LODOZA-461633 format. One line per field, with one value per residue (C-alpha): residue number from 0; residue in one letter; y, x, z. Coordinates in steps of 0.25 Angstrom, whole numbers, plus 2048, in hexadecimal, padded with zeros to 3 digits. Each point is the difference from the previous one (the first is absolute). Layout:
LODOZA-461633
pos <- [NUM, ...];
code <- [A, ...];
py <- [Y, ...];
px <- [X, ...];
pz <- [Z, ...];
end
This chain:
LODOZA-461633
pos <- [0, 1, 2, 3, 4, 5, 6, 7, 8, 9, 10, 11, 12, 13, 14, 15, 16, 17, 18, 19, 20, 21, 22, 23, 24, 25, 26, 27, 28, 29, 30, 31, 32, 33, 34, 35, 36, 37, 38, 39, 40, 41, 42, 43, 44, 45, 46, 47, 48, 49, 50, 51, 52, 53, 54, 55, 56, 57, 58, 59, 60, 61, 62, 63, 64, 65, 66, 67, 68, 69, 70, 71, 72, 73, 74, 75, 76, 77, 78, 79, 80, 81, 82, 83, 84, 85, 86, 87, 88, 89, 90, 91, 92, 93, 94, 95, 96, 97, 98, 99, 100, 101, 102, 103, 104, 105, 106, 107, 108, 109, 110, 111, 112, 113, 114, 115, 116, 117, 118, 119, 120, 121, 122, 123, 124, 125, 126, 127, 128, 129, 130, 131, 132, 133, 134, 135, 136, 137, 138, 139, 140, 141, 142, 143, 144, 145, 146, 147, 148, 149, 150, 151, 152, 153, 154, 155, 156, 157, 158, 159, 160, 161, 162, 163, 164, 165, 166, 167, 168, 169, 170, 171, 172, 173, 174, 175, 176, 177, 178, 179, 180, 181, 182, 183, 184, 185, 186, 187, 188, 189, 190, 191, 192, 193, 194, 195, 196, 197, 198, 199, 200, 201, 202, 203, 204, 205, 206, 207, 208, 209, 210, 211, 212, 213, 214, 215, 216, 217, 218, 219, 220, 221, 222, 223, 224, 225, 226, 227, 228, 229, 230, 231, 232, 233, 234, 235, 236, 237, 238, 239, 240, 241, 242, 243, 244, 245, 246, 247, 248, 249, 250, 251, 252, 253, 254, 255, 256, 257, 258, 259, 260, 261, 262, 263, 264, 265, 266, 267, 268, 269, 270, 271, 272, 273, 274, 275, 276, 277, 278, 279, 280, 281, 282, 283, 284, 285, 286, 287, 288, 289, 290, 291, 292, 293, 294, 295, 296, 297, 298, 299, 300, 301, 302, 303, 304, 305, 306, 307, 308, 309, 310, 311, 312, 313, 314, 315, 316, 317, 318, 319, 320, 321, 322, 323, 324, 325, 326, 327, 328, 329, 330, 331, 332, 333, 334, 335, 336, 337, 338, 339, 340, 341, 342, 343, 344, 345, 346, 347, 348, 349, 350, 351, 352, 353, 354, 355, 356, 357, 358, 359, 360, 361, 362, 363, 364, 365, 366, 367, 368, 369, 370, 371, 372, 373, 374, 375, 376, 377, 378];
code <- [M, L, E, F, Y, Q, K, V, R, K, H, S, E, F, L, C, S, N, L, I, I, E, D, Y, G, V, Q, P, S, L, E, V, S, P, P, K, W, H, L, A, H, T, T, W, F, F, E, T, F, I, L, K, P, Y, F, R, G, Y, Q, E, F, H, P, D, F, A, Y, L, F, N, S, Y, Y, Q, S, L, G, D, R, N, P, R, T, N, R, A, I, L, S, R, P, S, V, E, E, V, Y, Q, Y, R, K, H, I, D, L, N, M, V, Q, F, L, N, R, V, S, E, K, D, L, E, E, L, L, I, L, G, L, N, H, E, Q, Q, H, Q, E, L, L, I, T, D, I, K, S, I, L, S, L, N, L, N, P, P, A, V, L, E, I, G, E, N, K, S, F, P, S, N, Q, N, W, I, S, I, P, S, G, I, Y, S, I, G, H, Q, G, K, N, F, H, W, D, N, E, L, G, V, H, Q, Q, Y, L, E, K, F, E, I, Q, D, R, L, V, N, N, A, E, F, L, E, F, I, E, D, G, G, Y, Q, D, F, N, Y, W, H, D, E, A, W, T, W, L, K, E, N, Q, I, E, Y, P, L, Y, W, Y, K, K, E, G, H, W, M, H, Y, A, L, H, G, L, E, K, I, N, P, M, S, P, V, T, H, I, S, Y, Y, E, A, Y, A, F, A, M, W, K, G, F, R, L, P, T, E, F, E, W, E, I, A, S, N, H, F, N, W, G, E, R, W, E, W, T, Q, S, A, Y, L, P, Y, P, G, F, T, K, A, P, G, A, L, G, E, Y, N, G, K, F, M, V, N, Q, M, V, L, R, G, S, S, I, A, T, P, A, G, H, S, R, K, T, Y, R, N, F, F, P, A, S, T, R, W, Q, F, S, G, I, R, L, A, Q];
py <- [7C2, 80A, 803, 803, 809, 808, 801, 805, 80A, 806, 802, 809, 809, 7FF, 806, 80C, 802, 80B, 808, 80D, 802, 809, 7F5, 7F6, 807, 805, 7FB, 806, 7F8, 7F7, 7F3, 804, 7FE, 807, 7F7, 802, 7FA, 7F3, 7FE, 800, 7F9, 7F4, 800, 801, 7F3, 7F8, 806, 7FE, 7F2, 7F9, 807, 805, 7F3, 7F6, 805, 7FF, 80D, 808, 80F, 809, 80B, 80B, 800, 809, 7F9, 7F6, 80B, 808, 7F4, 7F7, 801, 7FB, 7F4, 805, 7F4, 805, 80D, 80E, 806, 80D, 803, 7FE, 80F, 804, 7F7, 80C, 80B, 7FA, 805, 7F6, 7F5, 805, 7F8, 7FD, 7FA, 7F7, 7FA, 7FE, 7F9, 7F7, 7FD, 7FC, 7F7, 7F9, 7FD, 7FA, 7F8, 7FA, 7FC, 7FA, 7F9, 7FA, 7FB, 7F9, 7F6, 807, 7F6, 805, 80E, 7FE, 803, 80D, 804, 7FE, 808, 80B, 800, 800, 80B, 808, 7FD, 805, 80D, 801, 800, 80B, 807, 801, 806, 809, 806, 802, 807, 809, 804, 803, 80C, 807, 80B, 7F7, 7F2, 7F9, 7F3, 7F6, 7F2, 7F8, 7F5, 7FF, 808, 805, 7F3, 7FC, 7F4, 7FA, 806, 7F3, 7FB, 7F3, 7FB, 7F4, 7F7, 7F9, 7F5, 800, 7F7, 7FE, 804, 800, 80E, 803, 7FD, 7F1, 7FB, 803, 80C, 80E, 806, 80A, 7FB, 808, 7F6, 7F4, 7F8, 7F8, 800, 7FC, 80C, 7FE, 809, 803, 7FF, 80D, 807, 808, 808, 7FB, 80D, 80D, 80C, 80A, 80F, 802, 7F9, 808, 80D, 7FD, 7FF, 80E, 806, 7FA, 808, 7F3, 809, 809, 7F6, 7FB, 7F4, 7F8, 803, 7FB, 80B, 800, 801, 80B, 808, 7FD, 804, 80E, 803, 7FD, 805, 7F3, 800, 7F6, 7F6, 804, 806, 804, 80E, 807, 808, 808, 7F7, 7F3, 7F6, 7FF, 7F8, 7FF, 7F3, 7FD, 802, 80E, 807, 7FB, 7FE, 7F6, 7F3, 7FC, 7F1, 800, 7FB, 80B, 801, 808, 7FD, 800, 7F5, 80B, 803, 7F1, 7FE, 80C, 7FC, 7F2, 806, 809, 7F5, 7F7, 7F6, 7FE, 7FD, 7F1, 7FB, 7FB, 7F2, 801, 807, 7F5, 7F5, 807, 805, 7F3, 805, 80E, 807, 809, 808, 80D, 807, 7FC, 7FD, 805, 7F6, 802, 7F8, 806, 7FC, 7F5, 7F4, 7F2, 7F5, 7FC, 80B, 803, 80A, 7FC, 802, 80C, 80C, 7F9, 7FD, 80F, 7FF, 7FE, 7FC, 80E, 806, 7F8, 80B, 80C, 7FA, 7FB, 7F4, 802, 7F3, 7FE, 809, 80C, 805, 805, 7F2, 7F9, 7F4, 7F3, 807, 7FE, 7F4, 7FE, 7FE, 80D, 80A, 80E, 80A, 80F, 80A, 803, 80E, 7FB, 805, 801, 7F1, 7FA, 7FB, 7FD, 7FA, 7F3, 7FE, 7F5, 7FC];
px <- [7B5, 7F5, 805, 80E, 7FA, 7F8, 80C, 809, 7F6, 7FD, 80E, 803, 7F5, 805, 80D, 7F9, 7F7, 808, 801, 7F8, 7FA, 80B, 80A, 7FA, 804, 80E, 80B, 80E, 808, 7FF, 803, 7F5, 7F1, 7F4, 7F9, 7F3, 807, 805, 7F2, 7FA, 80B, 7FF, 7F1, 802, 808, 7F5, 7F6, 809, 806, 7F4, 7F3, 7FF, 805, 7FA, 7F3, 7F5, 7F7, 80A, 7FD, 80D, 800, 805, 805, 80B, 807, 807, 807, 803, 805, 807, 80F, 809, 7F8, 802, 7F9, 7F3, 7FF, 803, 802, 802, 80F, 807, 803, 7F2, 7FB, 7FF, 7FB, 7F2, 7F6, 7F6, 7FC, 7FE, 806, 7F1, 7FE, 80D, 7FB, 7F2, 808, 807, 7F2, 7FA, 80B, 801, 7F1, 801, 80C, 7F9, 7F4, 80A, 808, 7F3, 7FC, 80C, 80A, 80C, 809, 7FC, 806, 809, 80D, 7FB, 7F9, 80C, 808, 7F7, 801, 80F, 7FF, 7F8, 80A, 80B, 7F8, 7FE, 80F, 801, 7F4, 807, 80D, 7F8, 7F8, 80D, 806, 7F4, 7FE, 80F, 7FF, 7F7, 806, 7FC, 7FF, 7F4, 800, 7F6, 806, 809, 807, 80D, 809, 809, 802, 80D, 808, 80C, 80E, 808, 804, 805, 805, 7F9, 809, 7FA, 809, 803, 7F7, 7F5, 7F2, 7F2, 7FA, 7F1, 7F3, 7FC, 7F3, 7F1, 7FE, 7FE, 80B, 803, 805, 80D, 804, 800, 807, 808, 80E, 80E, 80A, 80E, 804, 80E, 802, 7FA, 7FC, 7F4, 7FC, 7F5, 7FA, 7FD, 808, 7FA, 7FE, 80D, 809, 7FA, 802, 80E, 801, 7F9, 809, 80D, 7FC, 7FB, 7F6, 80C, 80A, 7FF, 808, 7F5, 7F5, 7FD, 802, 7F1, 7FD, 80A, 7F8, 7F3, 806, 804, 7F4, 7F6, 809, 7FF, 807, 7F9, 7F4, 7F2, 7F8, 80C, 801, 80A, 7F8, 806, 80C, 7F9, 7FD, 7F1, 7F8, 7F2, 7F9, 7F1, 7FE, 806, 80D, 80A, 80F, 807, 802, 80F, 7FC, 7F5, 804, 803, 7F5, 7FC, 80E, 802, 809, 80A, 801, 800, 80B, 808, 7FE, 805, 80D, 802, 800, 809, 7F5, 7F6, 7F1, 7FC, 7FB, 7F2, 804, 809, 7F5, 7F6, 809, 804, 7F2, 7FE, 80B, 7FB, 7F3, 7FB, 7F3, 803, 805, 801, 80E, 808, 809, 80A, 7F8, 7FA, 7F1, 801, 7F8, 804, 804, 7F3, 7F7, 7F5, 7F5, 7F1, 7F7, 7F7, 800, 805, 80D, 803, 801, 80F, 807, 7FF, 808, 80C, 809, 807, 7FB, 808, 7FA, 7FC, 7FD, 7F8, 7F5, 7FD, 7F8, 7F6, 7FE, 7F3, 801, 802, 804, 80F, 809, 80F, 7FF, 7F8, 807, 7FC, 807, 801, 80A, 80D, 7FB, 7F4, 7FF, 7F1, 7FF, 804, 80D, 80D, 80E, 806, 80E, 808, 80F];
pz <- [809, 802, 80E, 7FB, 7F5, 80A, 80A, 7F5, 7FB, 80D, 804, 7F4, 805, 80E, 7FB, 7FC, 80C, 806, 7F3, 7FD, 7F2, 7FB, 803, 7F6, 7F3, 802, 7F7, 804, 7F6, 7F5, 808, 80A, 7FD, 807, 80A, 7F8, 7F4, 808, 806, 7F2, 7F9, 809, 7FE, 7F1, 800, 805, 7F7, 7F4, 802, 808, 7FF, 7F2, 7F9, 80A, 807, 7F7, 800, 807, 7FE, 7FF, 80B, 7F7, 7F1, 802, 80C, 7F7, 7FA, 80D, 808, 7F7, 804, 7F5, 7F9, 7F2, 7FB, 807, 7F8, 802, 80F, 807, 800, 80E, 800, 800, 80C, 809, 7F7, 7FF, 80B, 7FB, 803, 80E, 80C, 804, 7F2, 801, 80D, 7F9, 7F5, 80A, 807, 7F2, 7FD, 80E, 7FF, 7F3, 803, 80D, 7F7, 7F6, 80A, 806, 7F2, 7FB, 805, 806, 7F9, 7F2, 802, 80C, 7F9, 7FA, 80D, 808, 7F6, 801, 80F, 800, 7F6, 80A, 80B, 7F8, 7FE, 80F, 802, 7F5, 807, 80D, 7FA, 7F6, 80C, 808, 7F4, 7FE, 80F, 801, 7F8, 80A, 809, 80C, 7FB, 807, 807, 7F9, 802, 80A, 7F9, 809, 7F8, 80B, 809, 805, 7FD, 807, 7FC, 800, 7F3, 7FA, 7F3, 7FA, 7F8, 7F4, 7F9, 7F1, 7F8, 7F6, 805, 7FB, 7FE, 7FE, 805, 803, 805, 7FD, 808, 7F9, 7F9, 7F5, 7F2, 802, 80B, 7F6, 7FB, 80A, 7FC, 805, 804, 804, 80C, 805, 80F, 806, 80D, 803, 80C, 809, 802, 7F8, 800, 80B, 800, 809, 7F6, 7F5, 807, 802, 7F0, 7FF, 80B, 7F9, 7F3, 7F9, 7F8, 7FC, 7FB, 7F2, 802, 806, 7F5, 7F2, 7F6, 7FD, 80F, 802, 7F5, 807, 80D, 7FC, 7F7, 80B, 80C, 807, 80E, 809, 7FF, 7FB, 80C, 808, 806, 808, 80B, 80B, 800, 800, 7F4, 7FE, 7F6, 7FC, 803, 7FE, 80F, 7FF, 800, 80B, 803, 7F8, 808, 7FF, 802, 7F5, 7F2, 7F6, 7F6, 7F3, 7FA, 7F1, 7FA, 7FD, 80F, 804, 7F7, 804, 80F, 7FE, 7F8, 80C, 80A, 7F7, 7FD, 7F5, 7FE, 7FE, 7F3, 800, 7FF, 80C, 808, 7FC, 805, 80D, 804, 808, 809, 804, 803, 7F5, 7FD, 806, 7F3, 7F2, 7FE, 7F4, 7F9, 7F5, 7F6, 7F4, 7FE, 7F5, 7FC, 805, 7F6, 7F9, 804, 7F7, 801, 802, 7F4, 800, 809, 80C, 7F9, 801, 80F, 802, 7F4, 7F9, 80B, 7FF, 7FD, 808, 80D, 80C, 809, 80E, 809, 80C, 804, 809, 80B, 7F5, 7FA, 804, 809, 7F8, 7F3, 801, 7FD, 7FE, 7F1, 7FE, 7F7, 801, 7F7, 7FE, 7F9, 807, 804, 807, 80F, 804, 803, 80D, 7FB, 808, 800, 804, 7FD, 7FB, 7FD];
end
């Protein structure tokens, strides 16, 4: 467990290793958090939920950090508003790294003194929480750096690799299927409880929609035809002047996009990414198909490869039958967000290794584009 802890903690810092100091404090939109905040918040989690309540004699690093780096746990007291995360020049980046070192040294001492089994569940929760923030850290860094006149190359994660163009439909018979997480390995509470779901016969594609296919949608006027869009989506489209996926650019007659390894031509055979639910739905309508439900995706996922893009489903993020929130602050983790969100399934190239499973339920508002999100069609 100690080895797992150290590996996860080091990886967060590795993701920031090519940043300059000025990159750490930028927040270009409400959905994005500064890298400095991510590094501190994930550290605050271990201090708040493990060291303070369980490590006798632990000395708090700084009395203001509980206010500055609490995210949304209202039961833990007041917190710095999300909109203000980027306006604070202090604490410095150097002090945040000192904070991480302080917590890590104390966590090592603590884990060497107690039985891992005593707090294993809470520790694993904290490490999975940090892995979630590693994914957000990657997407937030990309959002921040994309705003530069010449966006820099800082990280290679395989954003533009090619995939086969051949495509098959996988047929799933109608029937009653078990949905939800089963087993003793780690899972979030929103993956429980296991329940029966009747599904009509359906078909689902064995690969993701690629850039070449999405470019056909663009060139056919898909962004200009209201017939493919929800009314709310059409308003969003016009108000924000959306005409192509996030990070795409037209330069000297060529479609380009910004990846974390630099600005480059779009690879037609790479899965389209940084797509909102609105755009995924409109593309499916244009093709004459639809998005799968999250239940269809879960049952069919054993029959295709996944993990390159978070995949939009047409399911709203709602509790499973029998869902109950955990007591205390940790009960605020998932349940409080079960409104006005759509479910994504799978994982993405930004997801840490070992952090994904077929029952994982990611969720974001329908307009969200800064994640590595993609499209798989169903009928």
